[in-house]
C-alpha positions as CSV (number, residue, x, y, z in Angstrom):
1,M,98.6,135.9,52.7
2,W,95.5,135.3,54.7
3,W,95.8,131.5,54.3
4,A,99.5,131.6,55.3
5,V,98.9,133.6,58.5
6,I,96.0,131.4,59.6
7,T,97.9,128.2,58.9
8,L,101.0,129.4,60.7
9,C,99.0,130.4,63.7
10,T,97.5,126.9,63.7
11,I,93.9,128.3,63.7
12,G,92.9,126.6,60.5
13,Y,91.2,128.0,57.5
14,G,87.7,127.3,58.8
15,D,84.2,127.8,57.3
16,M,84.0,131.5,58.0
17,T,86.6,133.9,56.6
18,P,86.7,137.7,56.3
19,V,85.6,138.9,52.9
20,T,87.3,142.3,52.7
21,D,91.0,143.0,52.7
22,T,90.6,145.1,55.9
23,G,89.0,142.2,57.7
24,R,91.7,139.9,56.6
25,L,94.4,142.4,57.8
26,F,92.7,142.8,61.1
27,G,92.2,139.0,61.5
28,S,95.9,138.4,60.6
29,M,97.1,141.0,63.1
30,A,94.8,139.5,65.8
31,C,96.2,136.0,65.1
32,V,99.9,137.2,65.3
33,A,99.1,139.2,68.5
34,G,97.5,136.1,70.0
35,V,100.6,133.9,69.2
36,V,102.9,136.6,70.7
37,M,100.7,136.9,73.8
38,V,100.9,133.1,74.3
39,A,104.6,132.8,73.4
40,L,105.8,135.3,75.9
41,P,104.4,133.7,79.1
42,I,105.4,130.3,77.8
43,S,109.0,131.4,77.4
44,V,109.0,132.9,80.9
45,I,107.5,129.8,82.4
46,S,110.0,127.6,80.5
47,S,113.0,129.6,81.6
48,T,111.8,129.6,85.2
49,F,111.4,125.9,85.1
50,Q,114.8,125.5,83.5
51,E,116.4,127.6,86.3
52,K,114.6,125.6,89.1
53,Y,115.7,122.3,87.5
54,A,119.3,123.5,87.3
55,E,119.1,124.5,91.0
56,H,117.7,121.1,91.8
57,M,120.4,119.3,89.9
58,E,123.1,121.4,91.6
59,K,121.7,120.6,95.0
60,Q,121.6,117.0,94.1
61,K,125.2,117.0,93.0
62,I,126.3,118.8,96.2
63,E,124.4,116.2,98.3
64,E,125.9,113.4,96.3
65,A,129.4,114.9,96.7
66,R,128.8,115.3,100.5
67,H,127.7,111.7,100.7
68,L,130.8,110.5,98.9
69,R,133.0,112.6,101.0
70,E,131.5,111.1,104.2
71,K,131.8,107.6,102.7
72,E,135.5,108.3,102.0
73,S,136.1,109.7,105.5
74,Y,134.8,106.5,107.0
75,K,137.2,104.5,104.8
76,K,140.1,106.6,106.0
77,A,139.1,106.4,109.6
78,L,138.7,102.6,109.6
79,P,142.4,101.7,109.9
80,T,142.7,104.2,112.8
81,W,139.9,102.5,114.6
82,R,141.4,99.1,114.0
83,L,144.8,100.3,115.4
84,L,143.0,101.8,118.5
85,F,141.2,98.5,119.2
86,K,144.5,96.6,118.9
87,M,146.3,99.0,121.2
88,R,143.6,98.8,123.8
89,G,143.4,95.1,123.6
90,V,139.7,95.0,122.9
91,G,140.1,92.6,120.1
92,S,138.6,92.9,116.7
93,M,135.8,95.2,115.6
94,R,133.7,92.2,114.9
95,N,133.1,91.7,118.6
96,L,131.1,94.9,118.6
97,V,128.6,93.8,116.0
98,P,125.8,91.7,117.5
99,S,125.6,88.1,116.2
100,R,121.8,88.3,116.1
101,S,119.6,91.1,115.1
102,L,117.5,92.9,117.7
103,S,114.3,91.8,116.1
104,N,115.2,88.1,116.8
105,Q,115.7,88.8,120.5
106,S,112.8,88.7,122.9
107,I,112.8,91.9,125.0
108,S,110.1,92.5,127.6
109,L,109.5,95.1,130.3
110,S,108.1,94.3,133.7
111,S,104.9,96.0,134.9
112,S,106.9,98.1,137.3
113,Q,108.8,99.8,134.4
């Protein structure tokens, strides 16, 4: 029995062992109590981590759904904008997009500004 408890508690048999049955009983109870004392906080920490991870994943799914909803609303609004541009005679929407990026343009301020 002593060998089974010590092995299951992963303490190992070791060089020093209790000689009396009372010592073995006390040692076995101490080993089991030690395992229980470590197992309870680990289970609490593990369940807390699992809850926080589930909350994080839920927030991430909500954010992704919001992003997709915004993306879809832009797709739905695009034909309306095209119609508005045609009605106002502005031309195409391509005219609004600069042909060169701002980084390629040289912009300078005078000393009075």
